[in-house]
Every structure is written in C-alpha cells, then in structure tokens.
N, C-alpha and C positions, 0 to 999 in steps of 0.2 A: 534575485540570485545575488544581484549585489549585495543587496541589503543583510542576506544572509551570509556571506561572506565576512562584510566589515562586522556583523555581529561576533561570529567566530574568533577574528582577530581581534577585537576588543576583549572579547572573554579572554582570550591565553595572555594580553598582555596584561589584564588586571590580576590574573591568576600569577602569573610570572610575578608581578609587583608583591602580592602578598605573600607568597613563597619565599623571597627573598627577605622581606621583612622579619618573617618569624625565625628562617634561618639564622640572621643577622642577630635578633632579640636572645635566642637560646645559645649563641657564641661565648665561649670564655671570654675571649680577648676583648669583648666589649666591658665586662665587668672588670678585668685585668687594668684596660686602660682609666677607667673610673678611679680607681683604687691608687693607681701610680699616678694619675693627677693631683690626688691628696696628697702624697706622702712628697709630691714637688711643691706643692702650698706650703706644707709646713717645713719643708727643708728651707724654701726661701725666708719663712719668717723668722727664723732661728739660726739662720746660718753663721751670723757673726754675733751670736748672742754669748756671754760669758758662763760657765758653766756657773749657775749661780743656783740651781735645782739638782738635787742628785736623778732625778727622773722628771718625763712629764708623760703623764698619762691622762688622755681627752676623750672621755665618752663622746659618742655621736658628735665628731671633729667637724668644725666649720658648718654645724646644721645636717650632716648626713648621717647614715646609719653605720658608718664605720667608726671604731674606736681605734686610735694611735697609740702608739709608745714610743718616745723621745727618750733615748738612753746618751750621757754624755762620750763625744768620740774620744778614744782612749788617744794619748799621746799628744793632744792639742790642748789650749785652753778655751777654744769657743767651738760652738756647732755640736749639736746632736744629731744620733745616726735614729733613723724614723721606720717604723713598721708598721702595719694594718696588724693590730690584735686579733680583730675576728673577721678574716677573711672571707671571702662568699665565690673565690674565682681561683682557677689555679695559675701561676705555681703559687701556692699556699705562702710559701715565704718572699713577701716584698721588702727590700731593705733601702735606704735612701741616705746616703750616696752608698751606694753598692760596694764600693772598696774599703770603707772605712770600720776599724773596728771600734767595739766599745766596751765601757766598763759596767758590770752588772755582779751584784751581791746576792747573795741568796735570802735575804730580807727584803733586797728590792723586788724580786719577784713575786715574794708573797704580798707584799704591797701592790703591784702590778695587778694581781691576781684578784686583789679586792676592790679596786677601782675601775676596773674594763672588765670586758668580756673578752677573757683571753683564750683563745684556742690551741687545745693541748700540742697540735704542733708546733703552733710558736713557742709556745712555752719552752718546751723541747728543744728547739733550735737556739733560743734564747740562751740556755743551760750549757748546751755544746759547744757555742761557738763564743764565749764571752772571755776577756783578756783578765 
C-alpha cells in the first residue's frame, strides 16, 4: 500500500511539473521578455552613439530570429529608439526607450521594409507616431 501511495504522489508531482512547463512555454510573457532583452541590449550598445546613420535595421539581430530597427531619437544628438520589426509576442509594439520620440521619413520606412521583415502593425505604428 505504501508503494502505491508513493507512486501516486510521484506521478502527481511529475504531472504538475509537466503541466507547469508547458503552460510557461506557451505564455506570451516569455516571448515579450526575450524581445525586451534584445531591445535593452541594442539600446545599451548605441545609447551614446551620435546619429551617424539615418536608421539601423538589423536582420536576425545578435544571432536571434528577431529583426530590429533603430531610429534616431528626436531632439537629441545621440542615441536611437529601438523596435522589434517582426514581433512574436504581445504587445506587438515594443519600444526602447519607451518615452523617446524618433524621426522617420516615408523613404526610410520603405528602406526598412526592404532590409528587415517588417510586421504591418509595426509599420503602421512607426508612421502614425513619428516626429
């Protein structure tokens, strides 16, 4: 009887771990954290860089499957505002730094679309919220 109750308890614990693992892996939160970490890395790399480029568009940034866009911050001479071009988790629009404005022209949005996989929702956001 003791072996049976131990086996039942062990089975319940294993099933609990399996359930928790699959629930965690299907969570949008995990993807959002991953994408935000990538934006933080790009922001740290370029935060003191002068605007020598009109935009930065990197496919598969830092060896990931995410494409990133860096646009010159409006009103300052240094730093870029970063976006995930092809987000895989909600919220779709992830921006770093979140409170910064950016400069973007129609020609630049077309260049971005040629260089990275640009989600239509991100394209719309970029055009609607530019300076």
